[in-house]
C-alpha positions in Angstrom: -4.2 2.0 -7.8 -1.7 4.4 -7.8 2.2 4.3 -8.3 5.0 7.0 -7.7 8.4 6.8 -8.4 11.0 8.2 -6.3 13.9 9.0 -8.2 15.3 10.9 -5.0 15.4 9.3 -1.7 17.4 8.0 1.3 17.2 4.8 2.9 19.1 3.8 6.2 22.9 4.5 5.9 22.4 6.1 2.4 24.2 3.5 0.2 23.2 3.6 -3.6 22.1 0.4 -3.6 19.4 0.5 -1.0 16.0 0.3 -2.6 12.2 -0.1 -1.2 8.7 -0.5 -1.7 6.4 1.5 0.7 2.7 0.4 0.2 -0.1 1.7 1.4 -3.9 -0.1 1.2 -6.8 2.8 2.1 -10.1 1.5 2.8 -13.4 3.0 3.9 -14.8 2.7 7.2 -17.1 -0.2 8.2 -14.8 -3.0 8.2 -13.8 -4.8 11.5 -10.3 -4.8 13.2 -10.5 -8.7 12.9 -11.1 -8.3 8.8 -8.6 -5.4 8.2 -5.8 -7.5 10.0 -6.7 -10.7 7.5 -6.9 -8.8 4.6 -3.3 -7.3 5.8 -2.2 -10.8 6.6 -2.8 -11.9 3.4 -1.7 -9.2 1.2 1.6 -8.8 3.0 2.3 -12.7 2.5 1.5 -12.6 -1.0 3.7 -9.3 -1.1 6.6 -11.8 0.3 6.3 -14.1 -1.8 6.3 -12.1 -5.1 9.4 -10.1 -3.8 11.2 -13.2 -2.2 14.0 -12.6 -4.2 14.7 -8.6 -3.7 13.9 -9.7 -0.1 17.3 -12.1 0.2 19.0 -8.9 -0.6 20.5 -6.7 2.5 19.6 -3.4 0.6 15.6 -3.7 0.4 13.0 -3.0 2.3 9.5 -3.6 2.4 6.7 -2.0 3.9 2.8 -1.9 4.2 0.3 -0.1 5.9 -3.8 0.0 6.2 -5.2 3.4 6.4 -8.9 3.6 7.2 -10.4 6.8 5.4 -12.9 8.7 8.1 -15.7 9.3 5.5 -16.7 12.5 7.3 -12.8 14.1 6.3 -13.0 12.7 2.9 -14.4 14.7 -0.1 -14.7 13.7 -3.4 -16.2 15.1 -6.8 -16.3 12.8 -9.9 -18.4 11.3 -12.3 -17.0 8.0 -12.4 -18.9 6.5 -9.5 -22.3 7.2 -11.1 -20.9 6.1 -14.1 -20.1 2.7 -13.0 -23.2 2.0 -11.2 -25.2 2.1 -14.4 -23.3 -1.1 -15.2 
């Protein structure tokens, strides 16, 4: 999981009380469209429950997107995965 704090941002009409959470889930290839949709629906419902209070405010926005990683266009080099496979 990664989080990035944005100290400088503009939302809609640029009012200082505006706030947002923009979430992105990156998945490797191989899951069906139905599986991705089910995962997205469940996660977005959980996010809406968790953020019910701010979502009632007129200055809060929530967005969520699932992105599929194309394996042939994704380069990685690390020692973490082999260590984790040793279990």
